[in-house]
C-alpha positions in Angstrom: 8.4 -24.8 -32.4 5.5 -23.1 -34.2 6.3 -21.4 -37.5 5.2 -17.8 -37.7 2.5 -17.1 -40.3 3.8 -15.7 -43.6 3.7 -12.0 -44.1 0.7 -11.1 -46.3 0.9 -7.9 -48.4 -1.9 -6.9 -50.7 -1.9 -4.2 -53.4 -5.4 -2.9 -53.9 -7.5 0.0 -55.2 -10.4 1.6 -53.4 -12.9 0.8 -56.2 -11.9 -2.8 -57.1 -14.6 -5.4 -56.3 -12.1 -8.2 -56.2 -9.9 -6.3 -53.8 -12.9 -5.9 -51.4 -13.7 -9.6 -51.8 -10.1 -10.5 -51.0 -10.0 -8.3 -47.9 -13.3 -9.7 -46.6 -12.1 -13.3 -47.2 -8.7 -12.7 -45.5 -10.5 -11.1 -42.5 -13.0 -14.1 -42.3 -10.0 -16.5 -42.3 -8.3 -14.5 -39.5 -5.4 -13.7 -41.7 -3.6 -10.4 -40.9 -2.4 -8.5 -43.9 -0.7 -5.2 -44.9 -2.5 -3.2 -47.5 -1.0 -0.8 -50.0 -3.0 1.5 -52.3 -2.2 1.2 -56.0 -3.7 4.6 -56.8 -0.6 6.1 -55.2 2.0 6.4 -58.1 5.0 5.3 -55.9 3.0 2.3 -54.6 2.0 1.3 -58.2 5.7 1.5 -59.3 6.7 -0.6 -56.2 4.2 -3.3 -57.1 5.3 -3.3 -60.7 8.9 -3.6 -59.7 8.2 -6.4 -57.2 5.7 -8.5 -59.3 6.0 -7.4 -62.9 2.3 -6.7 -63.2 -0.1 -3.8 -63.0 -3.3 -5.3 -61.9 -5.4 -5.3 -58.7 -5.5 -7.1 -56.5 -1.9 -8.4 -56.1 -1.3 -10.6 -53.1 2.2 -11.6 -51.7 2.3 -14.4 -49.2 5.9 -14.7 -48.1 7.7 -15.0 -51.5 4.7 -16.2 -53.5 2.9 -13.8 -55.7 -0.8 -14.1 -56.7 -2.7 -11.7 -59.0 -5.8 -11.6 -61.1 -9.4 -12.0 -59.9 -10.1 -13.0 -56.3 -11.7 -16.3 -57.5 -8.5 -17.1 -59.5 -6.2 -16.3 -56.5 -8.3 -18.1 -53.8 -7.1 -21.7 -54.4 -3.4 -20.7 -54.4 -3.9 -18.4 -51.4 -5.7 -21.2 -49.5 -2.7 -23.5 -50.0 0.0 -20.8 -49.4 -1.7 -19.8 -46.1 -2.3 -23.4 -45.0 -6.0 -23.0 -44.8 -8.3 -25.9 -45.3 -11.6 -25.2 -43.5 -14.0 -22.6 -44.7 -11.9 -22.0 -47.8 
């Protein structure tokens, strides 16, 4: 039996360079994700309640939470997503 890939949820803002880099990388890796816009007050409150932080980007992979710059998230995301090649 093949495990389903974990749900990936990203909290981003339209002007965040790290958010754009994260989305490009996920797309290049073939990882489907759900995106939520932190510029919407209710989304910002949701992200704060779920993660305890107010930064962009925030990435949730299953129950794991990653935040900070894209380069700082990438090693953990690579592992959490089970990616090894082209990481």
